[in-house]
C-alpha angles and dihedrals in degrees: 000000000000093000092047089054090051092053090046091053092048090054091047091050092053090049090048093055093045091049093050092046091053094046094048092046091048093050090048089053092051091050089049091051091051090057095037100253115084092173090062091046093055094045094048092047090050095052093044088053091052092049093049093048091048091051094047092047097055102029107026093107093054092046093050094046091050092050094053094038094235122172128206111261118245109232091216091061098035106037095143092051091052091047091053094047094046094044093050093044088054090050090048093048094243114146127207095029118240119272113257124232135177124224114209096229130117097215124087111265146118141181142194127219140169137094100270141349092278092053102039140130133201116201122191128190122240087237091061091052092050100041104036126073122224096274094044092049091048089052090055093045091048088053090056090043088058090055088053096047093047092047090242088138091062094046092049093050096048093043090053091052093047092049089051089050092052091049091051094048092045092050090049091054095050092046098047105033093099099028101070143057087287087087090066092044096053109094132161129333095328091057092049091050091050092052091047091049093048093051093047092047091049091052100040100040098071092041093052091045092054094046093052094043094049093045089055090045091056091053090049090054091056090048092049091050091053092047090049090057091050093046096050094033086219113092091174090071093062092040090055091048091052090048089056091048090057089069096047121116112213128203108238089230095046098087119053106228092213091066101023090117089066096060125095089241141355129215118274092245088065092049111036112097090342118138089197096051111139095202134047116243114281090237092060092048090052091047092053093048092049089051089051091048091050092052092049092049092046091050090050092051093049090052092051090052 
């Protein structure tokens, strides 16, 4: 089942990039039409996309760490944390191990960032270090290690940049549609249809992009939970950590919504009845892990018999 999920996510990722490429090109065409040169619009949109992807690829970890105010962990003060990260990275086949950072927050959380396993970072909140025992913390770290190994960190960073690009281009269209020479070029029914199409595209494009990205993010969270259980060989550790998270009270300003999809979990008020939720409900994650634990235990019993 794990390998099927991986293949499913790979297909979704390819679809995600194709979708974004089409949307950005289409918006570039509309902007070009507004100014009377759709070739220029498409070309400019294409090169802006390349520049943004390049920036996110090489500097996404620094940007994310700066946004959340994380600081590199001192090995002298966090020896157990380093031992857990290094031990799990060895088990996952990640070398060198991710850099370790501390987030100055009292709630239980963590995230991984970077462009690939060799240039990765795991950041853990102070709250997680205080409230989780060794096995629970290893379950959370193993979850983030899965995101690193499966290159989810790269996909998340690039997707965030592309969504931001779509939002910027859409906003540009709606702001400038009636302020340029397009007004003199719009004539008759064809012009009205073009304006209507441009406005609808500018509104729907960023919404559709977020829905698809977040849907894929939710599937990746389930996959990372399952991989965490396999990596630690102790699903109960992650289950227990998620049970503790259910009782956490988050400050509405504590999680930056622009990178919320990169965290281990997000508050329930960002998930419940929210089409744009980046994570599945904690209860569903626990349910899946318990099902996995039951199957493992049943398989073990059948072998003993």
